[in-house]
C-alpha positions in Angstrom: 19.3 8.7 25.8 15.6 8.8 26.6 16.0 12.0 28.5 17.6 13.6 25.4 14.7 12.4 23.2 12.2 13.9 25.7 14.1 17.2 25.7 14.3 17.4 21.9 10.6 16.6 21.6 9.8 19.2 24.3 11.7 21.9 22.4 9.9 21.1 19.1 6.6 20.9 20.9 7.0 24.3 22.3 7.8 25.7 18.9 5.0 24.1 16.9 2.4 24.7 19.7 3.6 28.1 20.7 1.7 31.4 20.1 2.6 31.4 16.4 1.0 28.0 15.8 -2.1 28.9 17.7 -2.4 32.1 15.6 -2.0 30.1 12.4 -4.5 27.4 13.3 -7.2 29.7 14.6 -6.4 32.4 12.0 -6.8 30.0 9.1 -10.1 28.8 10.5 -11.4 32.4 10.9 -10.0 33.4 7.4 -11.7 30.5 5.7 -15.0 31.1 7.6 -15.0 34.7 6.4 -14.1 33.7 2.8 -17.0 31.3 2.8 -19.5 33.7 4.4 -19.5 31.7 7.7 -20.9 28.7 5.8 -20.8 26.5 8.9 -23.4 28.7 10.6 -25.4 30.0 7.7 -25.9 26.6 6.1 -25.9 24.5 9.3 -29.4 23.1 8.7 -28.6 22.1 5.1 -25.3 20.5 6.2 -26.8 18.3 8.9 -29.8 17.4 6.7 -27.6 16.3 3.8 -24.9 14.5 5.9 -26.3 12.8 9.0 -29.7 12.8 7.4 -28.5 10.8 4.4 -25.6 8.9 6.0 -26.9 5.4 4.9 -28.2 6.3 1.5 -26.3 5.3 -1.6 -24.7 8.1 -3.7 -23.8 8.4 -7.4 -20.6 9.6 -9.0 -16.9 8.6 -9.3 -15.5 6.8 -6.3 -14.9 3.4 -4.6 -17.4 3.6 -1.6 -20.5 5.6 -0.9 -20.3 9.2 0.4 -21.8 8.1 3.8 -19.4 5.2 4.2 -16.4 7.4 3.4 -17.7 9.9 6.0 -18.4 7.3 8.7 -14.9 5.9 8.2 -13.4 9.3 8.5 -15.5 10.0 11.6 -14.3 6.7 13.0 -10.8 8.0 12.5 -11.3 11.3 14.2 -13.8 10.2 17.0 -11.1 8.3 18.9 -9.4 8.1 22.2 -8.6 11.8 21.9 -12.3 12.4 22.8 -11.9 10.4 26.0 -8.2 10.5 27.1 -7.2 13.6 25.2 -9.9 15.9 26.5 -9.2 14.6 30.0 -5.5 15.4 29.6 -6.4 18.9 28.4 -8.6 19.6 31.5 -6.1 17.9 33.9 -3.3 20.3 32.6 -5.3 23.4 31.6 -8.4 23.3 33.8 -12.1 23.5 32.7 -11.3 26.5 30.5 -9.5 24.2 28.1 -12.9 22.9 27.0 -14.0 26.4 25.9 -11.0 26.7 23.6 -11.8 23.3 22.1 -15.2 24.8 21.2 -13.6 27.8 19.6 -11.2 25.7 17.6 -14.1 23.4 16.5 -16.5 26.2 15.4 -13.9 27.7 13.1 -12.4 24.3 12.4 -15.7 23.3 10.7 -14.8 25.7 7.8 -11.2 24.4 7.8 -12.3 20.7 7.5 -15.0 21.6 4.9 -12.2 23.3 2.8 -9.9 20.3 3.2 -12.4 17.7 2.1 -13.6 19.8 -0.8 -10.0 20.3 -2.1 -9.3 16.6 -1.5 -12.1 15.6 -3.9 -11.2 18.3 -6.4 -7.6 17.2 -6.7 -7.9 13.5 -6.2 -6.4 11.0 -8.7 -7.8 7.8 -10.2 -5.2 5.0 -10.0 -4.7 2.0 -12.3 -6.7 -0.3 -10.1 -9.8 2.0 -10.3 -9.5 3.4 -6.8 -9.1 7.1 -6.0 -6.3 8.6 -4.0 -6.4 12.1 -2.4 -5.4 14.1 0.6 -3.4 17.3 1.3 -0.3 15.8 -0.4 -2.3 15.9 -3.7 -3.7 19.4 -3.4 -0.4 20.7 -2.2 1.6 19.1 -5.1 -1.1 19.8 -7.8 -2.6 23.1 -6.5 0.5 24.7 -5.1 2.7 23.0 -7.6 5.1 22.0 -4.8 6.1 18.4 -4.8 8.6 19.1 -2.0 5.8 20.3 0.4 3.5 17.5 -0.8 6.2 14.9 0.0 7.0 16.4 3.4 3.3 16.3 4.3 3.1 12.6 3.2 6.1 11.8 5.4 4.5 13.5 8.3 1.3 11.6 7.8 3.2 8.3 8.2 5.1 9.5 11.2 2.2 11.2 12.9 -0.3 8.4 12.5 2.1 5.7 13.5 2.3 7.8 16.7 -1.3 8.9 17.0 -2.9 5.7 15.7 -0.8 2.7 16.3 0.8 4.0 19.6 -1.6 6.6 21.2 -4.8 4.7 20.6 -3.4 1.3 21.5 -1.8 2.9 24.6 -5.2 4.3 25.8 -7.1 1.1 25.0 -4.7 -1.3 26.7 -4.2 0.8 29.8 -7.9 1.4 30.3 -8.5 -2.4 30.1 -5.6 -2.9 32.6 -7.2 -0.4 35.0 -10.6 -2.1 34.8 -9.6 -5.8 34.6 -5.9 -6.0 35.5 -5.0 -7.6 32.1 -1.4 -6.8 31.1 -1.2 -4.2 28.3 1.1 -6.4 26.2 -1.5 -9.2 26.0 -4.3 -6.9 24.8 -1.9 -5.2 22.4 -1.2 -8.5 20.7 -4.9 -9.2 20.4 -5.6 -5.8 18.9 -2.8 -6.2 16.5 -4.3 -9.5 15.2 -7.8 -8.0 14.9 -6.6 -4.9 13.2 -4.6 -6.9 10.7 -7.6 -9.0 9.8 -9.5 -5.8 8.9 -6.9 -3.7 7.1 -5.8 -6.5 4.8 -9.3 -6.1 3.2 -8.5 -2.5 2.1 -10.9 0.5 2.2 -13.9 -1.6 1.4 -13.6 -3.8 4.5 -12.5 -0.9 6.6 -15.5 1.1 5.6 -17.9 -1.8 6.2 -16.6 -2.2 9.7 -16.7 1.5 10.4 -20.2 1.9 9.0 -21.4 -0.4 11.9 -19.0 0.8 14.6 -19.3 4.6 14.2 -23.1 5.0 15.0 -22.9 2.4 17.8 -19.9 3.7 19.6 -20.9 7.4 19.3 -24.5 6.5 20.4 -23.3 4.6 23.5 -21.0 7.3 24.7 -23.4 10.2 24.0 -26.2 8.2 25.8 -24.0 7.8 28.8 -23.2 11.5 28.7 -26.8 12.5 28.5 -27.4 10.2 31.5 -24.8 12.2 33.5 -26.5 15.5 32.4 -30.0 14.3 33.4 -28.9 12.8 36.7 -26.9 16.0 37.6 -29.0 18.5 35.8 -28.8 21.1 38.7 -25.0 21.2 38.3 -25.0 21.6 34.5 -25.4 25.4 34.5 -22.6 25.9 37.0 -20.4 23.5 35.0 -20.9 25.6 31.8 -20.2 28.7 33.8 -17.0 27.3 35.2 -15.8 26.3 31.7 -16.5 29.8 30.4 -15.1 31.7 33.5 -12.0 29.6 33.6 -11.4 30.2 29.9 -10.4 33.8 30.7 -9.4 33.5 34.3 -7.4 30.2 34.6 -8.1 28.0 37.6 -5.6 28.2 40.5 -4.3 25.2 42.5 -7.0 23.3 44.2 -7.2 19.7 45.4 -4.9 17.6 43.2 -4.9 20.3 40.5 -1.7 22.2 40.3 -3.1 25.3 38.7 -2.4 26.7 35.3 -1.7 29.8 33.2 -3.7 31.2 30.4 -1.2 30.2 27.7 -1.1 26.5 29.0 -4.9 26.4 29.0 -5.2 27.9 25.6 -2.5 25.7 23.9 -3.7 22.5 25.6 -7.3 23.2 24.6 -6.4 24.0 21.0 -3.9 21.1 20.7 -6.4 18.6 22.1 -9.2 20.1 20.0 -7.1 19.7 16.8 -5.9 16.3 17.9 -9.5 15.3 18.4 -11.2 16.6 15.3 -8.2 16.8 13.0 -9.3 20.1 11.4 -6.2 21.6 9.8 -4.3 18.4 9.5 -5.3 17.5 6.0 -5.6 13.8 6.8 -9.4 13.3 6.5 -9.5 14.0 2.8 -7.4 10.8 2.3 -10.4 8.8 3.2 -13.0 11.1 1.7 -11.2 10.9 -1.6 -12.7 7.4 -2.1 -16.3 8.8 -1.9 -18.8 8.4 -4.8 -19.9 12.1 -5.3 -20.7 14.2 -8.3 -19.3 17.5 -6.8 -16.5 18.2 -4.3 -18.7 20.3 -2.0 -21.2 17.4 -1.8 -18.5 15.6 0.3 -17.0 18.8 1.7 -20.0 19.4 3.9 -19.3 16.1 5.6 -16.0 17.7 6.8 -17.9 20.3 8.8 -20.2 17.6 10.3 -17.3 15.6 11.4 -15.9 18.4 13.5 -19.3 19.2 15.0 -20.0 15.6 16.0 -16.4 15.0 17.3 -15.9 18.1 19.4 -19.1 20.0 19.9 -20.9 16.8 20.9 -18.6 13.9 21.9 -15.7 15.9 23.4 -18.1 18.2 25.2 -19.7 15.2 26.9 -16.3 14.2 28.2 -15.5 17.8 29.4 -18.9 18.2 31.1 -18.6 14.9 32.9 -15.1 15.8 34.3 -16.3 19.2 35.4 -19.6 18.1 36.9 -17.9 15.2 38.8 -15.3 17.5 40.2 -12.6 14.9 39.5 -10.5 17.4 37.5 -9.1 18.4 40.9 -8.1 14.8 41.7 -4.7 14.8 40.1 -5.7 12.0 37.7 -5.0 12.2 34.0 -6.0 10.7 30.6 -8.4 7.8 30.4 -8.2 7.2 34.1 -9.6 10.7 34.8 -12.6 10.2 32.4 -13.3 6.7 33.8 -13.3 8.1 37.4 -15.5 11.0 36.3 -18.2 8.8 34.7 -18.0 6.5 37.6 -18.6 9.4 40.1 -21.4 11.0 38.0 -23.3 7.7 37.2 -24.7 5.1 39.7 -22.5 2.3 40.8 -19.5 1.4 38.6 -21.3 1.4 35.3 -19.7 4.7 34.2 -16.1 3.3 34.2 -17.2 0.3 32.2 -18.9 2.4 29.6 -15.8 4.6 29.3 -13.5 1.6 29.0 -15.8 0.0 26.4 -16.0 3.3 24.5 -12.2 3.7 24.5 -11.8 0.2 23.0 -14.4 0.9 20.3 -13.0 4.4 19.6 -9.5 3.2 19.6 -10.0 0.2 17.4 -11.9 2.2 14.8 -9.0 4.6 14.7 -6.5 1.8 14.4 -8.1 0.5 11.2 -8.9 3.9 9.6 -5.7 5.7 10.5 -3.7 2.9 8.9 -5.4 3.8 5.6 -4.0 7.3 6.0 -0.5 5.9 6.2 -1.1 3.5 3.3 -2.1 6.3 1.0 0.8 8.5 2.1 3.2 5.6 1.5 1.6 4.9 -1.9 2.0 8.6 -2.8 5.7 8.4 -1.9 6.8 4.9 -2.9 4.0 3.4 -5.0 1.6 0.6 -4.4 4.3 -1.9 -3.5 4.8 -0.2 -0.2 1.3 -0.9 1.1 1.8 -4.5 2.4 5.1 -3.9 4.3 3.4 -0.8 5.9 0.5 -3.0 7.0 2.8 -5.4 8.7 4.8 -2.6 10.4 1.6 -1.1 11.6 0.6 -4.3 13.4 4.0 -4.4 15.0 3.7 -0.8 16.2 0.3 -1.6 17.8 2.1 -4.1 20.1 4.8 -1.5 20.8 2.2 1.1 21.6 0.6 -1.1 24.2 3.5 -0.8 26.6 4.5 2.9 25.9 4.2 5.7 28.5 1.2 7.9 28.3 2.7 11.4 29.0 5.5 11.3 26.4 3.2 9.6 23.9 0.7 12.4 24.0 3.5 15.1 23.8 5.0 13.3 20.8 1.5 13.1 19.1 1.1 16.9 19.6 4.5 17.5 18.0 3.8 15.4 15.0 0.3 16.9 14.5 1.8 20.4 14.6 4.5 19.7 12.1 1.9 18.0 9.8 -0.5 20.9 10.0 1.9 23.6 8.8 2.1 22.8 5.0 -1.6 22.0 5.0 -2.6 25.3 6.5 -0.4 27.1 4.0 -2.1 25.3 1.2 -5.6 26.0 2.5 -4.9 29.7 2.5 -3.4 29.7 -0.9 -6.1 27.6 -2.5 -9.0 29.3 -0.7 -10.1 30.9 -4.0 -10.7 27.4 -5.4 -12.8 26.4 -2.4 -14.9 29.6 -2.7 -15.4 29.0 -6.5 -16.5 25.4 -6.0 -18.8 26.3 -3.1 -20.6 29.0 -5.1 -20.8 26.7 -8.1 -22.4 23.9 -6.0 -25.0 26.0 -4.2 -25.9 27.7 -7.5 -26.6 24.2 -8.9 -28.7 23.4 -5.8 -30.7 26.6 -6.2 -31.2 26.0 -9.9 -32.4 22.4 -9.3 -34.8 23.6 -6.6 -36.2 26.3 -8.9 -36.6 23.8 -11.7 -38.3 21.4 -9.4 -40.8 24.1 -8.3 -41.5 25.3 -11.9 
């Protein structure tokens, strides 16, 4: 029975992550970038200044939580174990060149995520309890006038994030702790289930409060360790970058414990892990962003571009560089074990493996509590508010199940779910791109007018 499930998932995975899906994912990113005048590059300084530069400032407008809290919660959801274990899996299967294709997907994905969040705010709905609900299911059903596609997307959110969040993140956390301390995964899975339950029962307010603290701390710790690796191995950094770029077009052959790869495997693994890591194209992040207090959709949309930059260009690159610099990508290791070994090799003593293990726990736990909110809002869209509490209970049960799952099949299943989830969202992004362009022009015209009035 299990072999049949693996085979079915493998066939679907090949379909949704074949050449057509790569073309659709990258093509939509390029299309939106062009429609927006390559906003992510042209307005990069403005974007960073008005997102990271104002992350902890209060904002005004309709919404349940501040713009910064919504963004930090969303970043907590995307900066997860995919940045540690997922990047390692991509390099283990596709070689160093997979990192290059992560960069490509991220640079164009910045425009994709910007568009998603902007549409999410524009089409969000205010519920009877005063909270806002949004996400791709809303702009698909209201913008495209397709309740069928909106419903399909909501179903895929629930399935995908029960796999990606409750199973994948828990799996990575528990197995990294087992590798470091020998604690049985089931035991840590039960502990994480209890801790996550205590947070998610408080709703978006409690989740955002926890993520507002966790996000800067966990990203700062991991990036600091990565910078340590770069400084201590500064002479190897140029050759590491050269290897990543060279391998992107001439895939690495078999060497050491690395079995070798083909261009298509490297490309698809890089794109798949890049998308899994930053979620650009999935349509999930707007679910959290819809709660933000903002006066204009683009005001929150620029946070979408920042998320992708932080997640992939900074955090995921740290992982990729550490693996390439250490040379451990040839060892035959995979997932979190490969990243832990790479950090341990590149940093003095055993401190590297402990930092990775601690980061995986922080990344994974932040995903556990924020990804659950995705599922809650999708269930609420499909079945109403009465479905939220049963879903929270089921979520905690799946955390325990995820602690004892196998890594290889779990990652493959996560890729399959992400691919199926992306299709209706990417269709909606292309169809609703005129709305994004209109809102963007309107917003920056307002900014220009306010600046001119201020100087007059």
